[in-house]
MITOR-422119 format. One line per field, with one value per residue: x, y, z of N, C-alpha, C in turn; residue number from 0. Coordinates in steps of 0.1 Angstrom, whole numbers. Example, Ala and Ser with C-alpha at 12.3 -4.5 7.8 and 13.67 -1.06 7.14 Angstrom:
MITOR-422119
nx = c(132/128)
ny = c(-57/-22)
nz = c(78/71)
cax = c(123/137)
cay = c(-45/-11)
caz = c(78/71)
cx = c(132/129)
cy = c(-33/0)
cz = c(78/79)
seq = c(0/1)
This chain:
MITOR-422119
nx = c(-276/-261/-243/-259/-268/-244/-238/-258/-252/-228/-236/-253/-234/-218/-236/-239/-213/-212/-232/-222/-204/-223/-239/-220/-215/-241/-243/-222/-229/-253/-245/-230/-250/-265/-251/-247/-271/-291/-301/-283/-261/-271/-274/-247/-237/-248/-232/-209/-184/-188/-178/-153/-142/-140/-121/-99/-96/-98/-73/-56/-66/-58/-30/-26/-36/-17/8/2/-2/24/38/27/34/63/66/55/72/96/92/76/70/79/65/45/41/20/3/-7/-20/-47/-63/-59/-71/-98/-105/-111/-137/-149/-137/-152/-173/-162/-131/-114/-124/-117/-89/-86/-96/-76/-54/-64/-65/-37/-27/-38/-27/2/6/15/10/-21/-21/6/7/-11/2/22/5/-5/19/24/2/8/31/18/4/25/37/19/21/47/46/28/43/63/47/40/65/71/48/31/11/-21/-39/-51/-64/-54/-27/-29/-38/-16/4/-6/-3/24/32/19/31/58/54/43/65/84/71/72/100/103/89/104/128/121/115/138/154/142/151/177/178/170/152/135/124/111/92/76/67/53/32/-2/-5/14/13/9/30/52/63/70/89/109/114/136/150/156/138/114/119/121/95/80/91/82/55/51/48/20/7/17/7/-20/-22/-17/-39/-61/-56/-60/-86/-100/-95/-110/-135/-137/-123/-95/-67/-36/-7/10/-6/-24/-6/0/-25/-41/-31/-42/-68/-71/-63/-83/-104/-99/-105/-122/-149/-170/-190/-178/-158/-172/-184/-164/-143/-155/-160/-134/-124/-140/-131/-103/-102/-121/-119/-112/-132/-169/-186/-206/-197/-172/-179/-196/-176/-159/-176/-182/-156/-149/-168/-163/-137/-139/-158/-142/-122/-139/-147/-123/-120/-142/-135/-114/-125/-135/-112/-99/-117/-114/-88/-91/-109/-92/-73/-88/-96/-71/-63/-83)
ny = c(393/387/370/349/340/331/311/293/287/274/251/239/234/215/194/186/177/155/139/133/109/88/93/88/60/49/57/43/16/15/17/-7/-26/-21/-33/-59/-83/-83/-108/-126/-120/-126/-154/-161/-153/-170/-192/-187/-198/-193/-199/-210/-187/-171/-186/-180/-151/-143/-150/-134/-109/-107/-107/-84/-64/-66/-60/-35/-21/-23/-8/17/22/22/45/66/64/71/97/112/104/82/49/20/-11/-27/-9/3/-16/-24/0/4/-18/-14/9/0/-4/21/27/11/26/50/55/76/86/66/67/93/89/72/89/108/94/87/112/120/100/103/130/146/172/172/176/171/144/136/143/123/100/107/106/78/70/81/65/40/42/44/20/2/12/4/-24/-26/-14/-33/-53/-42/-42/-69/-83/-99/-88/-100/-93/-68/-47/-50/-44/-17/-6/-12/3/29/27/26/52/65/54/63/90/92/82/102/123/116/117/144/153/143/156/182/184/177/198/217/209/216/243/273/293/280/261/277/290/268/258/280/280/273/246/241/230/203/191/183/157/150/168/160/134/112/98/71/66/65/42/23/23/15/-11/-23/-22/-37/-66/-68/-63/-85/-106/-101/-107/-134/-142/-134/-150/-176/-175/-168/-191/-209/-201/-209/-195/-187/-168/-157/-152/-132/-114/-107/-92/-71/-58/-58/-37/-15/-19/-16/10/23/15/31/57/88/88/71/50/33/20/8/1/16/-2/-26/-19/-16/-43/-55/-42/-49/-77/-90/-107/-132/-147/-151/-120/-116/-134/-125/-100/-109/-122/-101/-86/-104/-110/-85/-78/-99/-95/-70/-76/-94/-77/-60/-78/-83/-58/-55/-74/-62/-38/-33/-31/-10/10/11/21/47/58/57/76/99/101/105/129/145)
nz = c(171/148/160/168/144/133/151/146/119/122/137/118/99/113/116/90/84/101/89/65/63/67/45/25/29/23/-4/-16/-11/-24/-51/-52/-47/-69/-88/-79/-71/-42/-34/-43/-28/-3/-5/-7/17/35/33/47/68/99/126/120/108/131/144/129/129/156/169/153/159/186/183/167/184/205/193/183/208/219/200/204/231/228/212/228/250/238/229/247/275/303/303/308/292/301/312/289/274/283/280/254/243/252/240/215/213/211/186/170/163/154/142/146/170/188/187/197/223/234/233/252/276/279/281/306/322/320/323/303/280/261/233/227/231/213/189/189/184/159/145/146/131/105/100/99/75/57/62/50/24/19/16/-5/-25/-27/-37/-62/-75/-77/-85/-112/-137/-146/-165/-188/-175/-148/-154/-160/-136/-120/-132/-126/-98/-96/-102/-81/-59/-61/-59/-33/-17/-23/-11/16/20/17/39/60/55/58/86/97/89/105/130/129/121/136/128/109/127/145/128/122/147/155/138/126/131/151/176/174/161/174/179/153/146/164/156/140/110/117/136/123/108/128/139/116/114/137/133/110/112/117/93/78/92/88/61/61/77/61/38/47/57/34/19/34/27/2/-17/-37/-36/-47/-26/-33/-47/-28/-11/-27/-32/-8/10/-3/0/28/31/17/34/56/48/55/48/51/73/101/86/66/33/16/20/10/-16/-25/-22/-42/-65/-67/-64/-78/-99/-89/-79/-80/-80/-59/-41/-33/-22/-1/14/21/37/58/68/76/97/114/123/134/155/170/179/194/214/228/237/254/274/287/295/322/337/324/330/358/359/348/367/389/382/380/407/419/409/419)
cax = c(-283/-251/-237/-268/-268/-231/-238/-267/-244/-218/-243/-257/-222/-214/-246/-236/-201/-216/-240/-214/-200/-235/-243/-210/-217/-253/-241/-214/-237/-263/-238/-226/-262/-270/-243/-248/-284/-291/-304/-271/-253/-277/-270/-233/-234/-253/-222/-198/-181/-187/-169/-139/-137/-135/-108/-88/-95/-95/-58/-51/-69/-50/-16/-27/-37/-4/18/-2/1/38/43/23/43/76/66/53/84/106/90/68/72/80/52/47/32/8/-6/-13/-28/-61/-69/-59/-82/-111/-109/-116/-152/-152/-133/-163/-182/-154/-117/-107/-129/-109/-76/-87/-98/-63/-46/-68/-60/-23/-25/-41/-18/16/7/20/-1/-28/-17/19/4/-18/13/28/-4/-5/31/21/-8/16/39/9/1/37/39/10/27/59/42/22/54/69/38/41/77/72/36/30/-3/-27/-49/-48/-69/-44/-15/-32/-38/-3/11/-10/3/39/33/14/41/69/50/42/78/90/64/77/113/102/85/115/138/116/116/153/159/137/160/190/176/161/142/125/117/102/81/67/61/44/22/-15/-3/26/11/8/41/64/69/75/102/119/116/147/148/157/125/104/122/118/80/76/95/73/41/51/42/6/3/20/-3/-33/-22/-19/-53/-71/-53/-67/-101/-105/-96/-122/-147/-136/-117/-81/-60/-22/-2/16/-17/-28/4/-1/-38/-46/-28/-51/-81/-70/-63/-97/-113/-96/-110/-132/-161/-180/-192/-173/-150/-180/-186/-151/-136/-162/-157/-120/-124/-146/-122/-91/-102/-134/-116/-108/-145/-180/-186/-214/-189/-162/-186/-199/-164/-154/-184/-180/-143/-148/-175/-157/-125/-144/-163/-131/-117/-148/-147/-111/-122/-151/-128/-105/-132/-136/-98/-96/-126/-108/-77/-96/-114/-81/-67/-97/-95/-58/-64/-92)
cay = c(386/381/359/338/334/324/298/284/283/264/239/233/228/203/183/181/169/142/132/129/95/80/94/81/46/46/58/32/4/16/14/-21/-35/-19/-43/-73/-84/-87/-122/-134/-117/-134/-168/-163/-151/-182/-202/-183/-207/-183/-204/-211/-173/-166/-193/-173/-137/-139/-150/-123/-97/-106/-104/-71/-55/-67/-52/-21/-16/-22/3/29/23/26/59/75/64/77/111/119/101/68/43/6/-18/-32/3/7/-27/-24/11/3/-28/-9/19/-6/-3/34/26/4/37/60/52/88/87/56/73/104/83/67/101/115/86/89/126/119/91/108/145/153/179/163/178/164/129/134/143/109/91/110/100/63/69/82/53/29/44/40/5/-4/16/-3/-37/-23/-11/-46/-60/-36/-46/-83/-90/-99/-85/-111/-88/-54/-39/-50/-36/-2/-3/-13/15/40/25/29/66/70/50/72/104/91/81/115/131/112/122/158/156/140/166/195/184/176/212/224/206/223/257/278/300/270/255/287/291/256/257/291/279/268/232/240/222/188/185/181/144/149/176/153/121/110/87/58/64/61/28/14/21/6/-24/-28/-24/-46/-79/-67/-65/-98/-114/-99/-114/-148/-144/-134/-161/-188/-172/-169/-206/-215/-197/-214/-185/-188/-156/-158/-144/-120/-105/-101/-83/-60/-51/-56/-24/-5/-21/-11/25/27/14/42/70/93/91/61/47/20/14/0/7/18/-15/-36/-14/-20/-57/-58/-36/-55/-91/-95/-118/-144/-154/-143/-107/-118/-142/-115/-91/-116/-125/-88/-82/-114/-108/-72/-79/-109/-88/-59/-82/-99/-65/-56/-88/-80/-45/-58/-81/-52/-25/-30/-27/4/19/13/30/61/62/60/88/110/102/110/144/152)
caz = c(160/140/167/168/130/132/159/138/108/127/141/106/92/120/113/76/85/107/80/53/63/65/31/17/30/16/-19/-21/-11/-35/-63/-51/-49/-82/-96/-73/-65/-27/-32/-45/-16/8/-6/-5/31/42/32/55/80/110/137/115/107/144/147/122/132/170/172/146/166/198/179/162/196/213/185/183/221/220/192/211/243/224/207/239/258/230/226/256/290/306/303/308/282/308/314/277/267/287/275/239/240/255/230/203/214/204/172/162/159/147/145/152/184/195/188/207/237/238/236/264/287/280/287/321/329/320/326/291/273/252/219/225/230/200/179/188/178/145/139/144/120/93/99/95/61/49/63/40/11/17/11/-18/-34/-30/-46/-75/-80/-80/-90/-127/-141/-154/-174/-192/-164/-138/-158/-159/-121/-114/-137/-117/-85/-96/-101/-68/-49/-62/-54/-19/-11/-23/-1/29/20/19/53/69/53/64/100/99/88/117/142/127/118/146/121/104/138/150/119/123/160/157/128/131/135/158/189/172/153/183/177/139/147/171/150/130/100/124/144/113/104/139/140/105/117/148/128/98/115/117/79/74/99/81/48/65/82/50/29/53/58/20/15/42/20/-11/-26/-37/-41/-45/-16/-40/-51/-15/-6/-36/-31/6/15/-9/7/42/30/14/46/65/43/64/40/54/87/106/76/57/20/9/20/1/-30/-28/-25/-55/-75/-68/-63/-84/-109/-82/-75/-83/-72/-47/-31/-29/-13/11/22/27/49/69/74/83/109/123/129/143/166/178/186/204/225/236/244/265/284/294/298/336/341/319/338/371/357/346/379/398/378/384/421/423/406/429)
cx = c(-272/-245/-246/-269/-255/-231/-247/-260/-234/-224/-248/-245/-217/-223/-243/-224/-204/-224/-233/-210/-212/-239/-233/-213/-230/-251/-233/-221/-248/-257/-234/-238/-269/-263/-245/-262/-283/-293/-292/-262/-258/-273/-256/-230/-238/-242/-209/-196/-178/-177/-155/-133/-132/-122/-96/-85/-93/-80/-52/-53/-61/-35/-16/-28/-24/6/15/0/16/44/39/31/57/76/64/66/95/105/83/71/73/66/54/37/19/-2/-13/-23/-43/-69/-70/-70/-96/-115/-113/-131/-156/-148/-143/-172/-174/-140/-110/-112/-120/-95/-76/-89/-84/-54/-50/-64/-45/-19/-27/-31/-3/17/13/8/-8/-23/-3/17/-3/-8/19/18/-6/7/30/12/-1/24/31/6/13/41/31/17/39/56/36/33/62/60/39/54/78/60/35/15/-8/-38/-45/-52/-59/-32/-17/-32/-24/6/7/-4/17/40/30/25/53/66/49/55/86/84/70/92/113/98/96/126/134/118/130/159/154/145/173/189/165/149/131/117/107/90/71/60/51/32/8/-14/9/25/11/19/53/71/76/89/113/123/127/143/148/144/114/106/118/102/75/80/86/59/40/45/27/1/6/10/-17/-33/-24/-34/-63/-69/-61/-82/-107/-106/-107/-135/-147/-131/-102/-75/-45/-17/3/5/-23/-19/3/-14/-44/-43/-38/-65/-82/-70/-77/-106/-111/-100/-122/-145/-172/-180/-186/-165/-159/-182/-173/-143/-142/-159/-143/-118/-129/-137/-110/-91/-114/-131/-113/-120/-157/-181/-194/-206/-178/-168/-190/-187/-159/-163/-182/-167/-142/-156/-169/-145/-129/-150/-153/-125/-126/-148/-135/-113/-132/-145/-120/-112/-132/-122/-95/-105/-120/-96/-81/-101/-103/-74/-75/-96/-82/-57/-72/-86)
cy = c(379/369/347/332/326/311/288/278/272/250/232/226/215/192/178/173/156/133/126/114/85/81/87/66/42/47/46/19/4/12/-1/-29/-32/-29/-57/-74/-89/-101/-130/-132/-126/-148/-171/-162/-163/-193/-199/-192/-198/-187/-205/-197/-168/-173/-187/-159/-134/-140/-138/-110/-96/-102/-89/-61/-55/-58/-38/-14/-14/-10/16/32/28/41/69/76/72/92/119/116/86/61/28/0/-22/-21/6/-3/-26/-12/10/-7/-21/2/13/-5/10/34/19/15/46/58/64/90/78/62/85/99/78/79/108/107/87/103/126/111/96/122/152/160/171/164/171/149/127/135/129/99/94/105/85/62/71/70/41/30/40/26/-2/-1/8/-17/-36/-21/-24/-54/-55/-40/-60/-90/-89/-98/-97/-106/-73/-44/-38/-43/-21/2/-3/-1/28/39/28/44/71/66/60/86/103/90/94/124/128/118/137/162/154/151/179/195/183/190/220/221/213/238/263/286/291/264/265/290/280/256/268/291/274/254/230/231/207/183/183/168/143/157/167/140/121/99/73/55/59/46/19/12/13/-8/-30/-31/-34/-60/-79/-69/-79/-108/-113/-106/-129/-151/-144/-146/-173/-187/-173/-184/-213/-212/-201/-205/-186/-176/-158/-148/-131/-109/-99/-90/-70/-51/-49/-42/-13/-7/-15/5/30/26/25/56/75/97/80/58/34/12/6/8/8/5/-25/-32/-18/-35/-61/-53/-45/-71/-98/-107/-132/-153/-146/-131/-109/-125/-133/-105/-97/-119/-112/-84/-91/-112/-95/-72/-88/-102/-78/-65/-88/-88/-60/-65/-86/-67/-47/-65/-72/-39/-23/-25/-13/14/22/22/44/66/66/73/100/112/109/125/152/154)
cz = c(151/147/167/154/128/139/151/126/111/130/128/99/99/117/99/76/91/98/68/52/61/50/22/17/22/1/-24/-21/-21/-48/-63/-54/-62/-92/-92/-66/-50/-25/-33/-34/-5/8/-3/10/40/42/41/67/92/121/132/113/121/148/141/128/147/173/165/154/179/194/175/174/204/206/185/197/223/212/199/223/239/220/218/248/251/230/237/271/291/308/302/298/289/312/301/272/271/280/259/235/241/245/216/202/207/190/163/156/149/151/151/167/193/197/198/221/242/242/249/276/289/286/302/328/330/325/315/285/263/238/217/223/216/188/178/181/163/138/136/132/106/90/94/80/52/51/52/26/8/11/-3/-28/-37/-40/-61/-82/-85/-86/-105/-130/-149/-164/-178/-181/-152/-141/-157/-144/-116/-120/-129/-104/-85/-95/-87/-57/-49/-56/-38/-11/-12/-13/13/31/23/33/62/68/59/79/105/99/100/129/141/126/128/139/115/116/144/141/120/136/162/147/135/137/145/171/186/162/161/180/163/139/153/164/139/121/107/131/135/109/115/140/128/108/128/142/117/101/114/102/74/80/92/68/51/69/70/40/34/53/43/15/22/35/6/-22/-25/-43/-37/-34/-22/-43/-38/-10/-14/-33/-17/12/10/-3/21/41/26/26/56/61/51/57/42/69/90/96/66/43/12/9/10/-13/-34/-31/-38/-67/-78/-69/-70/-94/-102/-78/-80/-74/-59/-36/-25/-19/-1/20/28/38/60/76/82/97/119/130/138/156/176/186/197/216/234/244/256/277/293/298/313/341/337/327/352/370/356/359/389/395/382/399/425/420/415/442)
seq = c(0/1/2/3/4/5/6/7/8/9/10/11/12/13/14/15/16/17/18/19/20/21/22/23/24/25/26/27/28/29/30/31/32/33/34/35/36/37/38/39/40/41/42/43/44/45/46/47/48/49/50/51/52/53/54/55/56/57/58/59/60/61/62/63/64/65/66/67/68/69/70/71/72/73/74/75/76/77/78/79/80/81/82/83/84/85/86/87/88/89/90/91/92/93/94/95/96/97/98/99/100/101/102/103/104/105/106/107/108/109/110/111/112/113/114/115/116/117/118/119/120/121/122/123/124/125/126/127/128/129/130/131/132/133/134/135/136/137/138/139/140/141/142/143/144/145/146/147/148/149/150/151/152/153/154/155/156/157/158/159/160/161/162/163/164/165/166/167/168/169/170/171/172/173/174/175/176/177/178/179/180/181/182/183/184/185/186/187/188/189/190/191/192/193/194/195/196/197/198/199/200/201/202/203/204/205/206/207/208/209/210/211/212/213/214/215/216/217/218/219/220/221/222/223/224/225/226/227/228/229/230/231/232/233/234/235/236/237/238/239/240/241/242/243/244/245/246/247/248/249/250/251/252/253/254/255/256/257/258/259/260/261/262/263/264/265/266/267/268/269/270/271/272/273/274/275/276/277/278/279/280/281/282/283/284/285/286/287/288/289/290/291/292/293/294/295/296/297/298/299/300/301/302/303/304/305/306/307/308/309/310/311/312/313/314/315/316/317/318/319/320/321/322/323/324/325/326/327)
């Protein structure tokens, strides 16, 4: 009876965890539409130059996917096993389809494929993917820090936000320094390494223990063009929609929009991203127009990623089938 009650409790807990992102998305959009009438949003969406948006975001998606695949290949070759870029690109593209539903699901699919492809234990591959995820956060933080240093606030509200960002940036960089120092000590000290590897998270910290400061710098350097390209893409897409935002302001606040979009409290990055666009860019155009742009840009980019994934899905399926056949 106790086992049955425990199982029911676990299932109930799992259902609640699955429901939370949907609830988060609904709450955020309820607050947004409480502020912005749906009719105004609909009128703004009718003005979106859809084909021109595709002309901007499809090349960006192709570049983003190529750089992302190259980074993943470099990290796996550095810490796990030999791998070719041409083996990574199809599966990385096809997993974009899973990422439309849940980004973690997409990352898990990539890790599973690489585990099957290389024979490296799944958690070791997952460690490398988590290492890239951490580097992606700090890549955004790097550009946000540059924005904080060079952007001149245009209002009291912006000054307050930037003061908060200064404190957050210092704290985040100190945290990264502590992480790097901790794992450096683990490489030198057998006792520290043993304590870490025997801990609850010991199976997924292998890449972090092996990574040196130069590895962090290389991954940041590989990923940096993605953010710069995103600034260019949004700058031109905004102008096509009749919104002008200075590049310096985009460099300062876009990283925060992307971080907000990655928070695991909403579905398909919706809600948190739109709230961040309104928070940081509402002074550049009417709120309904900013909201319409954020939705149109979000869905255009996701659809472009999905189209690339659909194109490579047959090849990725053949790869997975071949691996299963070889193992059988």
